[in-house]
N, C-alpha and C positions, 0 to 999 in steps of 0.2 A: 257413806261409802263412796270411794272414788269410782270413776267409770271403769277402771280395771280392778277386779277382785284381788286383794292382797293375799288371799288364801290359795286360790287355784289359777289365777291369771287370766280368767275369762273376761272378755270386754263386753260392757253393757249387759251384765248378767243379773242385774238386781231385779228383785220381785218383792211384792208386799208394799205396805205403806206404814208410815209412822214407825213405832217401836217394833213392828213385825217385818221390817226390811231385812232381807238377807239375800245371799247369792243364790241364783236359781240352780247352779251346778253343784256347789259343795256345801251350801247351807250356812256358810259363814255369816253371822249377824252384823248388821251395821252398828256403829256406835249408838248405844241406847240413850246417851245424854243429849236430849233435845233442848235447844235454847230458843228464846224469842228472836225474831228478826224485826229490826226497826226500820221504818221508811219515813223520812222526813220529806214531804212533798209540797207542792204549790206552784203557782204560775211563775213565769220569769220574773226575776227581781224581788221574790218574795222573802228572801233571806236565807235560803237553803245552804249556799256555800259558806255564809257567815256562821251558821250553826255548825256546819261540818268542821270548819276550822276550830271552833270552840270545843267540839267533842274530841278532837285530836289528842291523844295521849291519855284518854280515860282508861283506867285500869279495867281489863277484861272486856274491852269493846274496841272494834275496828271501824272507824268512820271513813267512808268512801264517797268522793264527790261524783255525782252522776254525770256531769259534763265531762269529766276526765274519762270515765268508763265508756261513755257513748262515742267519744272521739275515735276509739279503736274498734267499735263494734259494727259489723256489717249489717246486723238487723236494725240498728238504730239508723244507719245511713239510708236504708231503704224504707224507713218509717214503719217498720214491722215491730211495733212496741210490745205486743205480747211475747213475741220470740226473744226480744231484747230482755224482758223481765224474766223469762224462763232461764236464759243464760245467767242472769244475776242471781237467781235462786240457786242454781248449780254452784256458782262461785261462793255464795253464802254457806252452802253446805260444807265446802272445803274449810272455810273459816271456822265454822262451827266445830268441825272435827279437830281443829287446833285449840279448842277450848275457849273461843271468843264469841261474843255477840256481834253481829254485823249491823251497822247503821248505814243505810243508803240515803244520800241526800241529793234528790233529783226529782225532775218532773215525772210523775206517774199517777195513774188512777188505780184504785183498788181492783177494778175489773180486769185490768191488764196483768195483775199480779196473782190474784187468788184462783184463777182457773187452771192452774198447773198441778199435776200430782206431787211435784217437789214440795208444795206447801205442807204436806203432811209430815215432812221431815223436821218441822220446827215446832216450838211450843206455842206458836201463835205469830201472826204477822200484825204488828202494831204501827198504825199510821199516825203521824202528826201532820195535819194539813195546815199550812200557813196561808191564810186567806186574808183578804183586805177590801173586797168590794171593787166594782168596775172603775170608779174614778181614781182610787189609789193605784190599782194595777196599771192603769193607762199612764198615770203620772210617773210611777216608778220606772216603767219600761222606757218612757221617753227621756228620763233623766240619766239613763245609763250611757256611759261613753261608748260602749261596745254593742249597743242594742239594735244595730241594723237589722239582723235577722229576726230578732224579737218583734221589732215594730212591724215587719212584714206579716207576722203571724199574730198580730195583736188579738184578732177575733178568737183565735184558737185559745190563747192564754185567758181571755175573759170567760170563755166557756169552761175551761179547766177550773178557774177560781169558783165559778158558780156551781159546778158539779161537785166540788169538794165540800161546798157548804151544806149540801143536801144528802150526800151518799151515806149509806149505811153498810156495815159489813157484819157477817155472822160470827158467832162465837165459835172457836176460841179467840178469834181475831178482834181487833178494836180499832176505832179511829177517834182521835181527839182533834177537834177543830179549834185552832188559835187564831182569833181575829187580831191582826197586827196593824190595823189601820191607825190606831192611836198609840202604838208602842214604839219606843226607840229601838234601834238595833240591839243595844245593851239589854233592854227589857225583854226583847224577843229571845235573846240568847239565854237569859236567866230562866224564862219560862220553859224553853226547849230543853235545857239541861235538867231541870227538875222532872220534866216529863220522861226524859231518857233514863234517869236514874230509877224511877218507878217501873217503867215498861221493861227495862232490861232484867229486872229481878222477878218478872212474872213467870209462874210455872203452871202447867195445866193442873 
């Protein structure tokens, strides 16, 4: 349901969770068709943008690059990543209401995503974590032409890679860890596309 109810026009009038969401004032239900939300995450230079480009044009799915979204988001600018992800969840609801599955390709930890009530609007949040270990993370960041900012935050990206290797998420959500340290970009994309095809068809 959009922030303004299409039935009565009240703003921010929604109550309930999941399939029970409806307008607090007129009782109009939200669209019941919940779809999965896909999140392809990893440290800098893990291959997220490459996967995003490969997903572009997939029928029934809208792939969005996190770097593009963060460039215009005030919450990301002030490094308030939970608020940034709450905004992304609200955006994904709008995409879902258009009958599409959203795939976000950007840096993010499950804990920043799953703590929001908007999570109940989806059939599950499914994470693909592209990890590679500290040596590979360091080498890939240092090899990037535009990696000045990433180099200054190298320790942060090393922690992100390590956290994604160990994190668990509760059902109905899931996380798949893909070690790309010995994979070529083409092999990484192949694995990611296979994962997305399966995850996008999941239903509760």
